DSSP file (Angstrom, degrees, kcal/mol; ACC not computed):
  #  RESIDUE AA STRUCTURE BP1 BP2  ACC     N-H-->O    O-->H-N    N-H-->O    O-->H-N    TCO  KAPPA ALPHA  PHI   PSI    X-CA   Y-CA   Z-CA
    1    1 A M     >        0   0    0      0, 0.0     4,-2.0     0, 0.0     5,-0.2   0.000 360.0 360.0 360.0 -34.0   -9.7  181.8    4.3
    2    2 A T  H  >  +     0   0    0      2,-0.2     4,-2.3     1,-0.2     5,-0.2   0.921 360.0  52.2 -67.6 -41.4   -6.5  181.2    6.2
    3    3 A A  H  > S+     0   0    0      1,-0.2     4,-2.6     2,-0.2    -1,-0.2   0.922 108.6  52.2 -56.6 -46.6   -7.4  177.5    6.5
    4    4 A G  H  > S+     0   0    0      1,-0.2     4,-1.9     2,-0.2    -1,-0.2   0.879 109.8  48.3 -61.3 -37.6   -7.9  177.3    2.7
    5    5 A M  H  X S+     0   0    0     -4,-2.0     4,-2.2     2,-0.2    -1,-0.2   0.844 107.8  53.4 -71.8 -32.5   -4.6  178.9    2.0
    6    6 A V  H  X S+     0   0    0     -4,-2.3     4,-2.5     2,-0.2    -2,-0.2   0.945 110.7  49.1 -62.7 -46.7   -2.8  176.5    4.4
    7    7 A G  H  X S+     0   0    0     -4,-2.6     4,-2.3     1,-0.2    -2,-0.2   0.900 110.9  48.9 -60.1 -40.1   -4.5  173.7    2.4
    8    8 A L  H  X S+     0   0    0     -4,-1.9     4,-2.4     2,-0.2    -1,-0.2   0.889 111.2  50.3 -65.0 -40.5   -3.3  175.2   -0.9
    9    9 A K  H  X S+     0   0    0     -4,-2.2     4,-2.6     2,-0.2    -2,-0.2   0.878 110.5  49.7 -71.1 -38.3    0.2  175.5    0.4
   10   10 A Q  H  X S+     0   0    0     -4,-2.5     4,-1.6     2,-0.2    -2,-0.2   0.895 109.4  51.4 -65.3 -41.1    0.1  171.9    1.6
   11   11 A A  H  <>S+     0   0    0     -4,-2.3     5,-1.8     2,-0.2     6,-0.7   0.939 112.4  46.5 -63.8 -45.8   -1.1  170.7   -1.8
   12   12 A A  H ><5S+     0   0    0     -4,-2.4     3,-1.4     4,-0.2     5,-0.2   0.931 110.7  51.3 -56.0 -46.8    1.7  172.6   -3.5
   13   13 A E  H 3<5S+     0   0    0     -4,-2.6    -1,-0.2     1,-0.3    -2,-0.2   0.749 109.7  51.4 -64.6 -25.8    4.3  171.3   -1.1
   14   14 A S  T 3<5S-     0   0    0     -4,-1.6    -1,-0.3    -3,-0.3    -2,-0.2   0.505 117.2-113.8 -85.2  -6.3    3.1  167.7   -1.8
   15   15 A G  T < 5S+     0   0    0     -3,-1.4    -3,-0.2    -4,-0.4    -2,-0.1   0.506  87.4 113.8  86.6   1.7    3.4  168.3   -5.5
   16   16 A S      < +     0   0    0     -5,-1.8     2,-0.4    -6,-0.2    -4,-0.2   0.401  69.6  57.5 -88.7   3.7   -0.2  168.0   -6.3
   17   17 A F        +     0   0    0     -6,-0.7     2,-0.3    -5,-0.2    87,-0.2  -0.993  61.8 161.8-132.7 128.1   -0.6  171.6   -7.3
   18   18 A A        +     0   0    0     -2,-0.4     2,-0.3    86,-0.1    84,-0.2  -0.989   6.4 173.4-144.6 146.9    1.5  173.2  -10.0
   19   19 A I        -     0   0    0     82,-1.0    86,-0.4    -2,-0.3    87,-0.2  -0.982  32.0-108.5-155.3 144.1    1.1  176.4  -12.1
   20   20 A S     >  -     0   0    0     -2,-0.3     4,-2.4    85,-0.1     5,-0.2  -0.260  30.5-112.7 -68.6 158.8    3.2  178.2  -14.7
   21   21 A Q  H  > S+     0   0    0      2,-0.2     4,-1.4     1,-0.2    -1,-0.1   0.949 121.9  48.7 -51.5 -51.9    4.9  181.5  -14.0
   22   22 A D  H  > S+     0   0    0      1,-0.2     4,-0.6     2,-0.2     3,-0.5   0.924 111.0  49.1 -55.0 -49.9    2.6  183.1  -16.4
   23   23 A G  H  4 S+     0   0    0      1,-0.2     4,-0.4     2,-0.2     3,-0.3   0.849 114.0  46.3 -52.2 -44.4   -0.5  181.5  -14.9
   24   24 A A  H  X S+     0   0    0     -4,-2.4     4,-2.7     1,-0.2     5,-0.2   0.633  90.4  84.9 -80.5 -16.6    0.6  182.6  -11.4
   25   25 A E  H  X S+     0   0    0     -4,-1.4     4,-2.5    -3,-0.5     5,-0.2   0.927  89.2  48.8 -56.5 -50.9    1.4  186.2  -12.3
   26   26 A A  H  X S+     0   0    0     -4,-0.6     4,-2.3    -3,-0.3    -1,-0.2   0.900 113.5  47.7 -56.9 -41.2   -2.2  187.5  -12.0
   27   27 A Y  H  > S+     0   0    0     -4,-0.4     4,-1.9     1,-0.2    -1,-0.2   0.871 111.1  49.4 -70.3 -36.6   -2.6  185.9   -8.7
   28   28 A L  H  X S+     0   0    0     -4,-2.7     4,-2.6     2,-0.2    -1,-0.2   0.861 110.3  51.1 -67.2 -37.3    0.7  187.2   -7.4
   29   29 A K  H  X S+     0   0    0     -4,-2.5     4,-2.8    -5,-0.2    -2,-0.2   0.912 109.5  52.1 -64.1 -42.7   -0.2  190.8   -8.6
   30   30 A A  H  X S+     0   0    0     -4,-2.3     4,-2.3    -5,-0.2    -2,-0.2   0.925 109.8  48.4 -60.1 -44.9   -3.5  190.4   -6.7
   31   31 A I  H  X S+     0   0    0     -4,-1.9     4,-2.5     2,-0.2    -2,-0.2   0.943 110.2  51.3 -60.4 -51.6   -1.7  189.4   -3.6
   32   32 A D  H  X S+     0   0    0     -4,-2.6     4,-2.5     1,-0.2    -2,-0.2   0.942 111.7  47.1 -50.3 -51.1    0.6  192.4   -4.0
   33   33 A R  H  X S+     0   0    0     -4,-2.8     4,-2.9     1,-0.2    -1,-0.2   0.909 112.4  49.5 -61.9 -39.3   -2.3  194.8   -4.3
   34   34 A A  H  X S+     0   0    0     -4,-2.3     4,-2.4     2,-0.2    -1,-0.2   0.913 111.1  50.0 -68.0 -38.9   -4.1  193.3   -1.4
   35   35 A E  H  X S+     0   0    0     -4,-2.5     4,-2.3     2,-0.2    -2,-0.2   0.900 109.8  50.1 -63.3 -42.8   -1.0  193.6    0.8
   36   36 A Q  H  X S+     0   0    0     -4,-2.5     4,-2.6     2,-0.2    -2,-0.2   0.939 110.8  50.2 -59.5 -48.3   -0.5  197.2   -0.2
   37   37 A D  H  X S+     0   0    0     -4,-2.9     4,-2.6     1,-0.2    -2,-0.2   0.915 108.2  51.6 -55.4 -43.7   -4.1  198.0    0.7
   38   38 A L  H  X S+     0   0    0     -4,-2.4     4,-2.3     2,-0.2    -1,-0.2   0.911 108.0  53.2 -63.9 -39.4   -3.7  196.3    4.0
   39   39 A F  H  X S+     0   0    0     -4,-2.3     4,-0.9     1,-0.2    -2,-0.2   0.965 111.6  46.0 -56.8 -50.3   -0.6  198.5    4.6
   40   40 A K  H >X S+     0   0    0     -4,-2.6     4,-1.0     1,-0.2     3,-0.7   0.898 109.7  54.5 -57.7 -41.4   -2.7  201.5    3.8
   41   41 A L  H 3X S+     0   0    0     -4,-2.6     4,-2.6     1,-0.2     3,-0.4   0.855  95.2  69.1 -63.2 -36.7   -5.5  200.2    6.1
   42   42 A D  H 3X S+     0   0    0     -4,-2.3     4,-1.3     1,-0.3    -1,-0.2   0.873  96.8  51.6 -52.8 -39.5   -3.1  199.9    9.1
   43   43 A R  H <X S+     0   0    0     -4,-0.9     4,-0.7    -3,-0.7    -1,-0.3   0.883 112.6  46.5 -63.3 -37.1   -2.8  203.7    9.3
   44   44 A Q  H >X S+     0   0    0     -4,-1.0     4,-1.2    -3,-0.4     3,-0.7   0.867 106.8  56.5 -74.8 -33.4   -6.6  204.0    9.3
   45   45 A V  H 3X S+     0   0    0     -4,-2.6     4,-1.5     1,-0.2    -1,-0.2   0.791  93.3  69.4 -64.4 -29.3   -7.0  201.3   11.9
   46   46 A G  H 3X S+     0   0    0     -4,-1.3     4,-0.5    -5,-0.3    -1,-0.2   0.896  98.8  51.7 -59.2 -36.9   -4.7  203.3   14.2
   47   47 A L  H X< S+     0   0    0     -3,-0.7     3,-1.1    -4,-0.7    -1,-0.2   0.914 105.5  53.8 -62.1 -42.1   -7.6  205.8   14.5
   48   48 A L  H 3< S+     0   0    0     -4,-1.2    -1,-0.2     1,-0.2    -2,-0.2   0.778 101.2  60.7 -66.0 -22.9  -10.0  203.1   15.4
   49   49 A R  H 3< S+     0   0    0     -4,-1.5    -1,-0.2    -3,-0.2     2,-0.2   0.660  84.6  98.4 -76.9 -15.0   -7.8  202.0   18.2
   50   50 A Q  S << S-     0   0    0     -3,-1.1     2,-0.1    -4,-0.5     3,-0.0  -0.502  87.7-104.0 -72.4 138.2   -8.1  205.3   19.9
   51   51 A D        -     0   0    0     -2,-0.2     2,-0.3     1,-0.1    -1,-0.1  -0.407  33.6-116.9 -59.6 134.3  -10.6  205.6   22.7
   52   52 A V        -     0   0    0     12,-0.1     2,-1.4    -2,-0.1     3,-0.2  -0.565  25.2-130.6 -70.3 132.9  -13.8  207.4   21.7
   53   53 A K        +     0   0    0     -2,-0.3     3,-0.1     1,-0.2    -1,-0.1  -0.674  57.2 136.2 -94.6  90.4  -14.0  210.6   23.8
   54   54 A L        -     0   0    0     -2,-1.4     3,-0.3     1,-0.4     2,-0.2   0.344  64.7-100.5-112.3   2.8  -17.5  210.4   25.1
   55   55 A G        -     0   0    0     -3,-0.2    -1,-0.4     1,-0.1    -3,-0.0  -0.653  38.6 -72.6 111.2-172.2  -16.9  211.3   28.7
   56   56 A T  S    S+     0   0    0     -2,-0.2    -1,-0.1    -3,-0.1    -3,-0.0   0.279  80.7 121.5-114.3   8.6  -16.7  209.4   32.0
   57   57 A S  S  > S-     0   0    0     -3,-0.3     4,-2.9     1,-0.1     5,-0.3  -0.243  76.6-108.5 -66.8 163.2  -20.2  208.3   32.6
   58   58 A P  H  > S+     0   0    0      0, 0.0     4,-2.6     0, 0.0     5,-0.2   0.914 120.7  49.2 -57.5 -40.2  -20.9  204.6   32.9
   59   59 A D  H  > S+     0   0    0      2,-0.2     4,-2.4     1,-0.2     5,-0.2   0.895 111.7  48.6 -64.9 -40.3  -22.6  204.6   29.5
   60   60 A A  H  > S+     0   0    0      2,-0.2     4,-2.4     1,-0.2    -1,-0.2   0.906 112.0  48.3 -64.1 -43.6  -19.8  206.4   27.9
   61   61 A T  H  X S+     0   0    0     -4,-2.9     4,-2.2     2,-0.2    -2,-0.2   0.919 112.1  50.0 -65.7 -43.5  -17.2  204.0   29.4
   62   62 A A  H  X S+     0   0    0     -4,-2.6     4,-2.3    -5,-0.3    -2,-0.2   0.925 111.4  48.4 -60.3 -46.0  -19.3  201.0   28.3
   63   63 A L  H  X S+     0   0    0     -4,-2.4     4,-2.7     2,-0.2     5,-0.2   0.880 111.0  49.9 -59.9 -44.8  -19.5  202.4   24.8
   64   64 A T  H  X S+     0   0    0     -4,-2.4     4,-1.9     1,-0.2    -1,-0.2   0.887 112.8  47.9 -63.1 -38.8  -15.8  203.1   24.6
   65   65 A S  H  X S+     0   0    0     -4,-2.2     4,-2.5     2,-0.2    -2,-0.2   0.906 110.8  50.2 -67.0 -42.1  -15.1  199.6   25.8
   66   66 A Y  H  X S+     0   0    0     -4,-2.3     4,-1.8     1,-0.2    -2,-0.2   0.925 111.5  48.6 -60.0 -48.2  -17.6  198.1   23.3
   67   67 A N  H  X S+     0   0    0     -4,-2.7     4,-1.0     1,-0.2    -1,-0.2   0.905 110.5  51.0 -60.5 -42.9  -15.9  200.0   20.4
   68   68 A R  H >X S+     0   0    0     -4,-1.9     4,-3.6     1,-0.2     3,-0.7   0.925 108.4  53.9 -64.0 -44.6  -12.4  198.9   21.6
   69   69 A E  H 3X S+     0   0    0     -4,-2.5     4,-2.2     1,-0.3    -1,-0.2   0.870 106.4  51.8 -59.0 -37.1  -13.7  195.2   21.6
   70   70 A N  H 3< S+     0   0    0     -4,-1.8    10,-1.5     2,-0.2    -1,-0.3   0.729 115.4  40.8 -77.4 -15.5  -14.9  195.5   18.1
   71   71 A V  H << S+     0   0    0     -4,-1.0    10,-3.1    -3,-0.7    -2,-0.2   0.873 129.9  25.3 -84.8 -49.8  -11.5  196.8   16.9
   72   72 A E  H  < S-     0   0    0     -4,-3.6    -3,-0.2     8,-0.2    -2,-0.2   0.688 112.1-108.5 -94.6 -19.7   -9.2  194.5   18.9
   73   73 A G     <  +     0   0    0     -4,-2.2     2,-0.3    -5,-0.5     5,-0.2  -0.025  53.2 142.7 100.8 146.2  -11.5  191.5   19.5
   74   74 A G  B >   -A   77   0A   0      3,-1.8     3,-1.8    -4,-0.1     2,-0.1  -0.961  54.7  -3.3 172.7-157.4  -13.1  190.5   22.7
   75   75 A A  T 3  S+     0   0    0     -2,-0.3    -2,-0.1     1,-0.3     3,-0.1  -0.302 130.4   1.9 -60.6 125.1  -16.4  189.0   24.1
   76   76 A G  T 3  S+     0   0    0     -2,-0.1     2,-0.3     1,-0.1    -1,-0.3   0.447 122.1  68.9  83.9  -6.6  -18.8  188.5   21.2
   77   77 A T  B <   -A   74   0A   0     -3,-1.8    -3,-1.8     1,-0.1    -1,-0.1  -0.996  61.7-148.4-142.7 148.7  -16.6  189.7   18.4
   78   78 A S        -     0   0    0     -2,-0.3     5,-0.1    -5,-0.2    -1,-0.1   0.654  52.9-132.4 -85.9 -17.8  -13.6  188.7   16.6
   79   79 A G     >  -     0   0    0      3,-0.1     4,-1.6     2,-0.1    -8,-0.3   0.387  11.4 -99.3  81.5 148.7  -12.5  192.2   16.0
   80   80 A I  H  > S+     0   0    0    -10,-1.5     4,-2.3     2,-0.2    -8,-0.2   0.899 116.8  52.2 -69.9 -43.3  -11.3  194.1   13.0
   81   81 A V  H  > S+     0   0    0    -10,-3.1     4,-2.3     2,-0.2     5,-0.2   0.943 110.5  46.6 -65.2 -48.2   -7.5  193.9   13.8
   82   82 A P  H  > S+     0   0    0      0, 0.0     4,-2.4     0, 0.0    -1,-0.2   0.929 112.2  52.6 -58.7 -37.7   -7.4  190.1   14.2
   83   83 A A  H  X S+     0   0    0     -4,-1.6     4,-2.2     1,-0.2    -2,-0.2   0.911 109.8  48.8 -66.8 -39.8   -9.5  189.7   11.0
   84   84 A I  H  X S+     0   0    0     -4,-2.3     4,-2.6     2,-0.2    -1,-0.2   0.902 111.6  48.9 -58.5 -45.5   -6.9  191.9    9.2
   85   85 A E  H  X S+     0   0    0     -4,-2.3     4,-2.5     2,-0.2    -2,-0.2   0.889 109.9  51.7 -65.1 -40.1   -4.0  189.8   10.6
   86   86 A Q  H  X S+     0   0    0     -4,-2.4     4,-2.7     2,-0.2    -1,-0.2   0.919 109.9  49.0 -60.3 -45.4   -5.7  186.7    9.6
   87   87 A L  H  X S+     0   0    0     -4,-2.2     4,-1.9     2,-0.2    -2,-0.2   0.875 109.5  52.6 -60.1 -40.3   -6.2  188.1    6.0
   88   88 A R  H  X S+     0   0    0     -4,-2.6     4,-2.2     2,-0.2    -2,-0.2   0.922 109.5  49.4 -60.2 -44.3   -2.5  189.1    6.0
   89   89 A S  H  X S+     0   0    0     -4,-2.5     4,-2.0     1,-0.2    -2,-0.2   0.874 108.9  51.8 -64.7 -40.9   -1.6  185.5    7.0
   90   90 A A  H  X S+     0   0    0     -4,-2.7     4,-2.2     2,-0.2    -1,-0.2   0.853 107.6  51.3 -65.2 -32.9   -3.7  184.1    4.3
   91   91 A L  H  X S+     0   0    0     -4,-1.9     4,-2.6     2,-0.2    -2,-0.2   0.931 110.2  51.2 -69.6 -43.1   -2.2  186.2    1.7
   92   92 A S  H  X S+     0   0    0     -4,-2.2     4,-2.2     1,-0.2    -2,-0.2   0.879 109.6  48.6 -54.5 -41.3    1.2  185.1    2.9
   93   93 A E  H  X S+     0   0    0     -4,-2.0     4,-2.3     2,-0.2    -1,-0.2   0.904 111.0  51.9 -69.5 -39.9    0.3  181.5    2.7
   94   94 A A  H  X S+     0   0    0     -4,-2.2     4,-2.6     1,-0.2     5,-0.2   0.931 107.7  51.5 -62.5 -45.0   -1.1  182.0   -0.8
   95   95 A R  H  X S+     0   0    0     -4,-2.6     4,-2.3     1,-0.2    -1,-0.2   0.911 111.7  45.4 -55.2 -47.6    2.0  183.6   -1.9
   96   96 A E  H  X S+     0   0    0     -4,-2.2     4,-2.1     1,-0.2    -1,-0.2   0.847 111.9  53.3 -68.6 -31.9    4.2  180.7   -0.7
   97   97 A A  H  X S+     0   0    0     -4,-2.3     4,-2.3     2,-0.2    -2,-0.2   0.899 110.6  46.3 -64.0 -42.8    1.8  178.2   -2.2
   98   98 A L  H  X S+     0   0    0     -4,-2.6     4,-2.6     2,-0.2    -2,-0.2   0.905 111.1  52.2 -70.1 -39.2    2.0  179.9   -5.6
   99   99 A Q  H  X S+     0   0    0     -4,-2.3     4,-1.9    -5,-0.2    -1,-0.2   0.928 112.2  45.8 -64.0 -41.2    5.8  180.1   -5.4
  100  100 A K  H  X S+     0   0    0     -4,-2.1     4,-2.3     1,-0.2    -1,-0.2   0.868 110.7  54.3 -67.9 -34.9    6.0  176.4   -4.6
  101  101 A A  H  X S+     0   0    0     -4,-2.3     4,-2.6     2,-0.2   -82,-1.0   0.883 105.3  52.3 -64.7 -38.7    3.5  175.6   -7.3
  102  102 A I  H  X S+     0   0    0     -4,-2.6     4,-2.3     1,-0.2    -1,-0.2   0.899 109.2  50.3 -62.9 -40.3    5.6  177.4   -9.9
  103  103 A E  H  X S+     0   0    0     -4,-1.9     4,-2.5     2,-0.2    -2,-0.2   0.917 109.7  50.7 -59.6 -41.3    8.6  175.3   -8.7
  104  104 A N  H  X S+     0   0    0     -4,-2.3     4,-2.3     1,-0.2     5,-0.2   0.932 110.0  50.7 -63.1 -42.0    6.5  172.1   -9.1
  105  105 A Y  H  X S+     0   0    0     -4,-2.6     4,-2.7   -86,-0.4    -1,-0.2   0.898 110.6  49.2 -64.3 -39.1    5.5  173.3  -12.7
  106  106 A R  H  X S+     0   0    0     -4,-2.3     4,-3.0   -87,-0.2    -1,-0.2   0.922 110.8  49.8 -62.5 -42.2    9.1  173.9  -13.6
  107  107 A E  H  X S+     0   0    0     -4,-2.5     4,-2.1     2,-0.2    -2,-0.2   0.893 114.9  43.2 -65.1 -41.4   10.2  170.5  -12.3
  108  108 A V  H  X S+     0   0    0     -4,-2.3     4,-3.0     2,-0.2     5,-0.2   0.924 115.1  49.2 -69.1 -45.5    7.5  168.7  -14.2
  109  109 A D  H  X S+     0   0    0     -4,-2.7     4,-2.2    -5,-0.2    -2,-0.2   0.906 113.7  46.0 -61.4 -42.7    8.1  170.7  -17.3
  110  110 A S  H  X S+     0   0    0     -4,-3.0     4,-2.6     2,-0.2    -1,-0.2   0.919 112.7  50.7 -64.8 -42.5   11.9  170.1  -17.1
  111  111 A S  H  X S+     0   0    0     -4,-2.1     4,-1.7     1,-0.2    -2,-0.2   0.929 113.1  46.0 -63.3 -48.5   11.3  166.3  -16.5
  112  112 A N  H  X S+     0   0    0     -4,-3.0     4,-1.8     1,-0.2    -1,-0.2   0.884 111.4  52.0 -62.4 -38.5    9.0  166.1  -19.5
  113  113 A A  H  X S+     0   0    0     -4,-2.2     4,-1.3    -5,-0.2    -2,-0.2   0.922 108.0  51.7 -66.2 -42.7   11.4  168.1  -21.7
  114  114 A S  H  X S+     0   0    0     -4,-2.6     4,-0.9     1,-0.2    -1,-0.2   0.838 105.9  55.4 -63.4 -35.2   14.2  165.8  -20.8
  115  115 A T  H  < S+     0   0    0     -4,-1.7     3,-0.4     1,-0.2     4,-0.3   0.891 109.3  46.0 -64.3 -37.5   12.2  162.8  -21.7
  116  116 A Y  H >< S+     0   0    0     -4,-1.8     3,-0.8     1,-0.2    -1,-0.2   0.748 102.6  65.0 -77.0 -19.8   11.4  164.1  -25.2
  117  117 A K  H 3< S+     0   0    0     -4,-1.3    -1,-0.2     1,-0.2    -2,-0.2   0.798  93.5  62.4 -73.0 -23.7   15.1  165.0  -25.8
  118  118 A R  T 3<        0   0    0     -4,-0.9    -1,-0.2    -3,-0.4    -2,-0.2   0.698 360.0 360.0 -74.5 -15.9   16.1  161.4  -25.6
  119  119 A Y    <         0   0    0     -3,-0.8    -1,-0.2    -4,-0.3    -2,-0.2   0.429 360.0 360.0 -94.0 360.0   13.9  160.6  -28.7
């Protein structure tokens, strides 16, 4: 998803993607809601980062380590926390792409309007 948003941002920066403010509004609101949900999720992920209290046996230690790897990332898993950070980054890229696309739309619209004013 992050790669897709980087591509969208590059398209906007090159001028090949434009959208009106009204057209972008629904997307920007969705990004806002997703970012708010991620903020709420951060508090819950804090609980997942705590070691599971299973004791000190080798099996308990291994399971605690396994759980931590699934949260933080490690051998065999990307982890919940890195996945959330990637999503956060993708949302940021999407917001920047939309803002640039809005600027592109305004520039094209303004240019077209000035052309018609001459006639």
